C-alpha positions as CSV (number, residue, x, y, z in Angstrom):
1,M,25.5,-3.8,-19.1
2,K,25.5,-1.0,-16.5
3,N,22.7,0.9,-18.4
4,R,20.6,-2.3,-18.5
5,M,21.1,-2.8,-14.7
6,V,20.2,0.9,-14.0
7,N,17.1,0.5,-16.2
8,W,16.1,-2.7,-14.4
9,M,16.6,-1.0,-11.0
10,T,14.6,2.0,-12.1
11,K,11.7,-0.2,-13.2
12,G,12.0,-2.1,-9.8
13,Y,11.7,1.3,-8.0
14,V,8.7,2.3,-10.0
15,V,7.0,-1.1,-9.5
16,S,7.6,-1.0,-5.8
17,I,6.0,2.4,-5.5
18,E,2.9,1.1,-7.4
19,R,2.8,-2.0,-5.3
20,M,3.0,0.1,-2.2
21,Q,0.1,2.2,-3.3
22,R,-1.9,-0.9,-4.3
23,F,-1.2,-2.4,-0.8
24,A,-2.4,0.8,0.8
25,R,-5.6,0.7,-1.1
26,S,-6.3,-3.0,-0.7
27,E,-8.9,-4.0,2.0
28,R,-7.1,-7.3,2.9
29,G,-4.4,-7.3,5.4
30,D,-3.2,-4.5,7.7
31,A,-2.8,-1.3,5.7
32,T,0.0,-0.1,8.0
33,Q,2.0,-3.2,7.6
34,N,1.6,-3.0,3.8
35,W,2.9,0.6,3.9
36,I,5.9,-0.5,6.0
37,V,6.6,-3.3,3.6
38,G,6.2,-1.1,0.6
39,G,8.4,1.6,2.2
40,V,11.1,-0.8,3.0
41,I,11.2,-2.1,-0.6
42,T,11.1,1.5,-2.0
43,V,14.0,2.6,0.2
44,A,16.1,-0.5,-0.6
45,C,15.7,0.1,-4.4
46,G,16.4,3.7,-3.9
47,L,19.7,2.9,-2.1
48,I,20.7,0.4,-4.7
49,L,19.9,3.1,-7.4
50,Y,22.0,5.6,-5.5
51,A,24.9,3.2,-5.2
52,F,24.9,2.7,-9.0
53,L,24.4,6.3,-9.9
54,K,26.6,7.9,-7.1
55,P,29.3,9.3,-9.5
56,Q,26.7,10.7,-11.8
57,I,24.8,12.3,-8.8
58,Q,28.1,13.8,-7.4
59,S,28.8,15.3,-10.8
60,W,25.4,16.9,-11.0
61,V,25.7,18.3,-7.5
62,Q,29.1,19.6,-8.5
63,E,27.8,21.3,-11.6
64,L,24.5,22.6,-10.2
65,V,25.4,23.5,-6.6
66,V,29.1,23.7,-5.9
67,D,30.3,25.5,-9.0
68,P,27.7,28.3,-8.9
69,L,28.4,28.9,-5.2
70,K,32.1,29.2,-5.9
71,S,31.5,31.6,-8.7
72,M,29.4,33.8,-6.5
73,K,32.3,34.5,-4.1
């Protein structure tokens, strides 16, 4: 269930980026407003993804950054 949710959120994130780029290229409407709307959607999806993946991200940071720094001392 959680994997399906993460896949869904990742797709939403990618779609929002594509939509934001399409808005920026479109002639109709104010391009700045479209960038702002697209940016807000992208940031919201990114925050939701981060909330779901936080434990995984913390373990990656631990493995890739913290442990090598400790072993250097």
